[in-house]
N, C-alpha and C positions, 0 to 999 in steps of 0.2 A: 504493500500500500504506500502511495506518495505521502511523505510527511511535508505537510504544508506550513510555511512560514508563519510563526505567531510572534507577534509584537506586542508585548503586554506592558501596561501600566506607563510609566514615564518615559521609557524609551520608544514606545510605539509612537508618540507624538513627534520624535524626531526623524520617522522614515522620511519624511519629506527632504531631508538633508540629503538623503541619497541621490545623486543626480543621474539624468541619462537618457537619451535616445541618440547618442553618436553611433550611428551604425556605420559599420564598414563593409566591405565585401568578404571579409574572412568568413568562410563557412562554418566556422566552429560555435558561430552564434546560435543558441537553440532556444533560449528562454528570455523573456524580458517581464521584468517585475515593475509594473507601472502604478505609481502612487499619484493620487490627486488630493490637493489640499485647498482648504478655505482659511487663508490667512487674514488676520487684520490688516488693511492696506496701509495704515499707519506704521506697521511694524516690518513690512516687507524688506525695507533696507536694512534695517537691524538685523533682520533674520539672514539676509544675504551674507552679512559681516561674520555672523555666527558661523554659517556655513563653510565660508572661506578660509575661517583661522582655524576651525577645529575638524570640520568633517573632511574637507576637501583632500588635505594631507594623507588621511588615513586611506581614504578610497583610492587615492592616486597611487600609493603604495601597495595596496591591493592588486589593483590593476598591473603594475608592474611586476608583482610576484606570481600573476597568473591566477589568483584566487577567484576574480571576476574578469569578465570580458572588457567591461567599460562602464562608464557613468557619464551623465550630464543632467542638467536641469534646463527648463523653460518657465517663463512667466506667460500668463493669459492674455489673449488678445481678443477672440470673439467667441462667444458660445459657451453654454455650461454655467454651472454655479461655483466652479474652483478656479483659482487664480494662481496656482503653482503645481507643477507638475514634474515628477522626477522618475527616474527609472535606474535600475541595475540591470546588466546584461550577464547572462551566464552561459556557460559551456554545456551544462546538463543539469538535470532535476536534481539529482544528490548534492550538488555543490550549493544550492539555494540556502537552506537553513544554516549549515555551518559559516557560510561566508556572512549572513545577517547576524549571526551570533558573536563571529569575531569582530565585525564592525562595532556593535553596540558595546562590547566589552571594552575594546580600545578608546571609543568615544567616550565611555564612562571614567576611564582612567585618565584621559587627557583633559576634560573640561573641568575648570575650577567649579567649585560648590556653588549653587544657586544658579549657574547659568542654564542647565538643563530644564530647570523649572521655568525659568525666564521664557526659554525657548517655547515650552509647552503652552503657555498662556498666550502666545501668539496665533495659536491654531483653533479655529472654530468648527472645523470639519473635516473630515479624511476618509479615503477609501483606498484601497490596494486591489490590483487585479494582477494575474500573472498569465501571460500569453506564450504560445509556443510559435516561434518563428517558422514560416513556411517558405517564402519566397523574398530573395533579396535583388533588385535590380536599381543599382545606382551608378551613376556615370562615373567614369574614372576621373581622379583628381578633384572631386567635389569635397570642399570643405565645409564648414558649418553653415547651414541653411538658414537664412534669416526667418523663414516662416516654415510652420509644420502643421499639416492638416491631419487630424487625428478623426478617422471615421469608423464608428463602432456599429455594428448590425445584429439584431437578434433574429436569427432563422429558426423557423420550426424544425425539429430534427427530421420530420417526415419530408422535408424540402431541401435539407442540406446536400443530399446527392446531385439534385438537379442545379442546385446553387453552384456546386463546385464544377459540375459539368460546363455550365455558362461561363464560368471563370476560365476554365481550360480553353473552351473552344471560340470565345468571342471578346468577354471581358477585358481580360489581361492584353489582348491586343491594342486596345485603346490607349491604356497607360504606357504600353511600350512605344506606341506612336508618339505619345507626348513627350517621353524622355528622349527619343531620337530626334524630335524638331527641338530640343533644346528649352522646352516650356516647363519641363518638369526635372528637377534634379535626380529623382528617384523615387522608388516606393518600397514598401516592406508588407507583406501580408501575414496575418497570424491567425491561429485559431485559439480558442478559449481554454486554458487550463484550470484556472481557479479564481474566484471572485467575480462579483459584479453580474449583470444581467445579460450581457451580449455574447456572442460567442463567434463572431468573425469581425476582423479589423483590418483596414488598411491605413497605414500611415504614408502620407505623401510629403516630400520635401521640395519646397519651392524658393527660388532664388529671390523672388520678389513677389510683392502683392498683385502687380498688374498681369502677370503672366498666369495667376491662378485661373481666371476666366478663359485664357487662350489654351491651356492644358485641358479643362472640361470640355471646352467646344471641339478641341481635337478628339478626345475620348469619345465623345457623342457621336461625332461624323463617323469615327472607324467602326463603333460598335453598332450603332443603329438604334432607332428608338423602339422598335419591337423587341429587342433583346432587353433593352433597359426597362421598359414596360414589365417584362416578365420577371426581371430581376425584382423590381419594385412589389411585384405582387407575391413573392416569396417570402418577403418580410414581415415580421411581426412587431418590429420596433426598429429605431434607429436614432442616433444622436451623434453631432460631430461638434468640432471645436477647432480653433486655431490658435497655435502658441507661438511665441516670437523667442528670437535668440535669448538664451539665459545664460547661466553658468555651464560651461562645457568641460567635459572630461578631456582626454589626452588626444581623441582622434576624431573629434568634430560633431557631426549631427547628433 
């Protein structure tokens, strides 16, 4: 049985300090632990300072040691109720819990008394999800993308086989066309592993705001409205949001 990460008490509040969605082309990437936080807006700068001083050095060392695949963080731009998003990237499922335990043990030892509680008080809400990475298509040489579109879908299990078939035969080609046209820096698809209500996700990396509409238009023109209409009919729910460049790990997006 998979052992799910459990963040309890005081330390759970600081999961948002774990950054990430710096995707690389390395195929070792298997799991993404995605955390969403509702911070008091007046505390965001202070929280960033806390992260840079205490959490980032630990996570960078863990990345260099190969304990995690990488990390980064972004702040909210459009959509949804959360305003801070972080992730940790992992090579395999078995490494998730030990890495989280190691991080919090080192953070607790490194942070002076009272600072953890102060950071906890900055958080009004929080949720975690774990996703299994399926496909990565990112243009060569792409650094941190200024905008990240995060689209999550809830597909009825009875419809998932058809959803996957449409992705393989039609939908993927639309995103590949946008990448080839230089309108999209790349994308990552994932399936649900733990937490949250949705079970399929695509993350798109954009160089600037203006090309988002261009990429969408290329995708629609390539895929066709009939296919998109069928995809929409297979959904039970959907939500999306856009995140801007925040604190990054060592390898970019």
